[in-house]
C-alpha positions in Angstrom: 116.1 105.1 -219.0 117.3 107.1 -222.0 114.7 106.0 -225.4 116.9 105.0 -228.4 116.6 106.6 -231.4 117.7 105.9 -234.5 117.7 106.9 -237.9 115.9 105.4 -241.6 118.1 105.8 -243.8 116.7 103.8 -246.6 119.2 101.4 -248.8 119.3 103.7 -251.9 121.4 105.9 -249.6 123.6 103.9 -248.1 124.5 102.7 -251.6 125.1 105.7 -252.6 127.1 106.6 -250.2 129.1 103.2 -249.5 129.6 103.9 -253.1 131.4 106.9 -252.7 133.6 105.3 -250.0 134.5 102.5 -251.5 134.2 103.4 -255.3 136.0 100.5 -256.2 134.5 97.9 -254.4 130.8 98.6 -255.7 131.1 99.3 -258.9 132.5 95.6 -259.7 129.9 94.6 -257.9 126.4 93.7 -259.3 124.0 95.5 -257.1 121.7 92.6 -255.6 126.3 91.7 -254.3 125.7 95.4 -252.9 122.9 95.3 -250.5 123.9 92.0 -249.5 127.2 93.6 -248.0 125.2 96.5 -246.3 122.7 94.1 -244.9 125.7 92.0 -243.3 127.7 95.3 -242.4 125.1 96.6 -240.9 123.6 92.7 -238.7 127.7 92.8 -237.4 127.8 96.3 -236.2 124.0 95.9 -235.2 122.3 98.7 -236.9 118.6 98.3 -237.8 117.9 97.6 -241.1 114.7 99.2 -242.2 112.8 97.7 -245.3 109.6 98.9 -246.0 106.2 97.1 -245.2 103.2 98.8 -246.3 104.4 99.9 -249.0 101.7 99.6 -251.6 98.2 98.5 -249.2 95.9 101.6 -249.6 95.7 103.8 -252.4 95.1 107.3 -252.1 91.8 107.6 -252.6 91.4 105.1 -250.0 92.9 106.4 -247.0 91.0 107.9 -244.1 91.4 111.5 -243.3 93.0 111.6 -239.3 92.7 115.4 -237.5 
């Protein structure tokens, strides 16, 4: 059985690409409305919704050296 790999694309990049293809639709809406539109689109098409879950937990000086 093959593993299904998905690409992690940030929401900012998705907003830019959707604005390029549907510029008139995205220009008339607020940023929050555009994000919700993208989330519904991803959910409707069974695509992964990626969120940053560990941002700001550790500072660079607190990180341990691996390797």
